[in-house]
N, C-alpha and C positions, 0 to 999 in steps of 0.2 A: 756688266761688271762696275763696279766704281773705280775711278781711278785709272781708267786702262784705254788705250786707244790703237786700235788696228792699221797700221800703214800698209797691209798688203804683205809685206814682207817679214814685218815685226810687228808683236804684240807687246805695246809699251804700256811700263807702271812706273809708279813714282820710285821704282829700286831700279829702272833700266839704266844701260846706257846711254849718253845722248843720243838722238837722230837729229844729225845735221843736214840741213837744207841748205844747200848752195844757191843763194837766189841769183842765177844770172840774169833774170830782168830781160831788159832791152839792151846788156853789154854787148850782145850780138852786133848790135848797128844796124841789123839789117840784112845780115849776113850769113847763110847757111851754114858755109863754111867755118866760119867763125863761130857759129852758136854750136855745132858740134866738134871743133876744138875746145871751146869751154865744158862741154859734156865730159870729153876724155880727161880735162885737167880735174874737174870736179872727180872725177872717179879715181884718177889717180891719187888725190888728195886724201879721198877716205870718206866723202861725203855720202851719206844715206840716198840722197835726193838731188837732182839737178832742176830747180825752177824756172821757168819763164812768165813773162806778161803778156796776157791774149787782151787786145784792146785793137779800137780803130778810133783814131781821134776823135771823128766826128760825133760818136755814140760817148766819147767819155768825158767832154769837154767844150761846154760852148768856146766863142772864139774872143771872145774878150775875159776868160779865165787868169786873173792873176797868177804869178809864181809863187811859191810858197819854200822855194829852196836856197842856199847859198848862192846868190847871183855872182861871187866873185871865183864860183869855181862852175857853175854854168850860167850862162849871160843870157840865157832867152829867158824873157819875161812873161812870156804867154805861154800856159799850158799847153791850150791847142797846137802850138807850133813846135813843141817841143815834142809832143807824142807825136804828133806826125811824121816826125824826122825818121822812126823806127817802125812803124806800124803797117808796115808792107808784107807781113806772114800772113797768110790764110789758113784756114781749117786744115788743107792738106798739108800744110807745112810743119804744122802741129804734129800731124798724123806721121810723119817721117820723122821726127824729133824724136816722139814716143818710142819708135821702132828702133832708132838709134840709142836710146838711153837702154831699152831691152838687151840690144847687142853689147852691151860695154860693162852691163851689171849694174845698173844704177837704175833707181826710181824716178820717172818721170813727173814732174808736177809744173801746172801752170796757172796761174791766178787769174780768173777769168774776170773782166771788167763790163761788161753786157749780156744779153740774154743768148744772142748768138754764140759766143763763148761758152757761156754754160754749157747749151747744148753738145757743141760738137765736141769738148773736153770730156764731156761725162764717161763715155768708153775708153778715155785714154790714161785715166789716171785712178790711184787707188782712193784718193779722198780729196777734197775740195779745198782749196785755202784762199781764204776771204781776207783783205784788204782792211787796214782800219778803215780808211776813208768810206767804207758800206756798211759800217756798224751798225747807222743808222737806216740804212737803204731797205725798207721793209718789203716791198716787192722784189728787190731783188734776192734778199733773204728767204723768201717764201719759194721763189723758183729754186734757188738751191737746195734748200729743205725739202722739196719735193724729189728729188732725187735720190734720196734716201741713203746716201752715200755719207761717213764719216765727214766731219768738216772741222779745221784749223784755223781760229777766228783772231786775228790779229785785233788788241784793244787800245792802240794807240790814241790820243786824243779823246778819251771816252769817260765816261764815269760808271759808276756801279748799276747805277738804275739804267743806263742806256745797253751796256753788258746783259743785264737780266733780261729785258726785251727782246733782245737780239738772241738769245736763248733758247727764250719761249716762242720766238715767232720761229726759228730753224726748227725745234723738236715739234711743236704743232703740225709743220707742215711737213714733216716724217725724216727729219737726221736722223742717224742711227747713233752717232757719236761727235762728242762736241770737246775740242782742246781750246784753252786760251792763252793765246801768247802775249804776257807782257810787250809793249812797244812804248816808244817816243816817237813820234811822227815829227822829228825834226831832222835835216839832211846836210850836212852830218849832226849828230845830237854831242854836244860837248860833254864831258864824263860829269861835270857837276850837274846835268841835267838827265844824267840816264835813271837813276831813281831805282836802282835792281831793287832797292827793297820791299817796293811794289809787286814784286813775285811773291813774297811771304804775304801781303795783303790780299791776293787772289789765292792763294793757297788757303787761308783762313776763310774769305769768303765764298769760294767754290770748291768746299772739300772734296765734290763727287766730279770734278772735271780736271783731267791731265792738264797741269800749267807748263807752260815754255815760255821761251824768249825771240824776240826780232830784234837783232842789234842794228844800230844807225850810228854807233861811236865808231872813231877811226880805229885801226887795229894798232895794236901794239906788239912787241917781241914776244910778250909772254902770252896774248890773248886774254888779258886779264878779265873783261866784261864778260866772255863766254864762259871762262872757267869760274867765274863767279855767281854767274847766273845759276851754274849748273849747282855747285855746291847747295845754294839756297833753295834748289829743289825743281828748275825748269829742267824739264826733259826734252822737250823738241826745241830744238836752237836752230834758227835761223838770221843768216847774215849774207850781205849781197857777196858777189863773187865778180873777179875780174882776171883776165891774164896779163893785165897792166897797171898797177896802180896809179900811175905817174899822168895815166891818158887824163884829158881835159873833159868835163861834162858828164852829163848825166850821172851814173851810179858807181863810177869808175873812184873815185875820192875818197868814199869812205866804203869801199869793197876790201877783203882780203883777197888774197891770189892762192896760188895753190901749196907754194911755201908755208902762208900763214894755216891754211888749212889742215895740213900735213900735221904742221905742228899742235894746233889743237886737236886735232884727233888722238895724238900721242899723248897729250897732257892730260884731255879726257878720259883716256883709257887708266892714267895714274891715278887721276882724282875719283875713278869709281872704284879702284881698288883699295885707294884709303878710306873710302867712306864704307864699304863695304855692307852685307844686307842686315845686319842688324840695328834696329835703333833702339830698343828699350837698354838703358845702362846695367851691363851685369858681367861677370866673367866669362871668356870663352875658354873652350877646351885646352888652348895651349898653354891657358894662364895657370893650369891648375899645380904643374910643380912650382911654380911661384909662390903661389897661394901655401903650399905646403912648407917652403925651404927659405922664403922671404920674409915670412910673416913673424911675428913672435910667439912664444908661448910662457908660461908662468913656469919659472924656474925657483928652486931653494938655492939661497944665498949658501948656507953652511950647514953642517950635518944636524941632522934633527933625528930625535928617538920618535918612536912609535908611541902614540897617542898624545903626539904634543897638538896644542891649538895654534894653528897657524896665524900669526900677527903680519901686519906689513913689513915690519921688519924683517922678516922670513925669507922673504921671496923677491924675486925682482923677474925682467923680463929679459928674453933673450930668444935668438934663431935657434931652430926653426921652428916653423908654428905646428908640428905634430902633437905638442901637448894641449892643455888646456889653455884657451885663449885669453890674453889679456881682457877682453870684454867682459869675462867673468871674475874680473880682480875682485869685485865687491863682494860675490856670492862665496868666494874661497876662503875670504879670512874669516877666521872662528872656527872653520871646520878642523878636523881633527884627523891625523895621518894615522893611517890602517896598519903601517908598517915603518920601521925606520927607513930615513932618504939620507943620501949623501948629498954632498954640496956640487951643486951643477945638474941636479936631477932635474929632467924636464916632467913636469907634473901630468899625470893622468888622473881622470875622474875615479879610476881604481883605486888610485892611491889616498883616498880621502873619503870622508862619510859626514 
């Protein structure tokens, strides 16, 4: 089906409540205890999934890879050195985290960053999440596509042609479903650089794919970025997640915490209710009484005799709307009364010919 995506627990479409991914990443800082605590908090906050990142520094970055983040928040200037800090989880650790997620009732996800993680994560997750930085990594995309699973693909720092090539590569290899996430590859993303309007562009350019948003803006009290993204049509919503936004380094400083998450889940429920399931403008069932009583009808101004030919001076428009609508004003003028009518009479088609 077009515009659908199966997460395992939910079949999403363009009218679904948001599917919220709490991106723990490596905010566990190498601690299994902390990783499980973050899973608990993500579940408590109402997220649909808790997501990690599976990599080894040696397979991810060369030793001279420069930083691309805000070094006033994370002072490490070497990607290799930063990634080395928290890459101590192995395949069996992710098995344990997946089991723990099942125990607390939240879906487990982890973004793979090398061939080994693609393989060991495959039986643990309902779908793959691919980071923006790998959108042009053709052999990597092919290996994921061959698994035949659904894929959520972030599109940060990419153009339309690169997205098309990534989709073609994944689908040719065997990917069953693909969702595209708008993303800006800046950590953090200042509000003027968020460009949430690109969500509309993705919806227009890729109408057969469910669209979402991976957010790197700083969280605010109203969770405006995520709420706005949802109203624009983003259904899968991902944001970094931490237990303490004041912690230095890595992804804590632009993450949401459990209070932000709870707030967004509550707001998104209200937004979902406000949006409703109907897209084409038209009256709804509960408006019928208003259509009848709040609209106007053509009404006689003063007593008239049978056979009288109506002129514009003979009629006015008043509530309720149970007679001839003023939309037929010009049709009624010049017609004759079949019976005498009193002042304030609501004209019916049976009254005239």
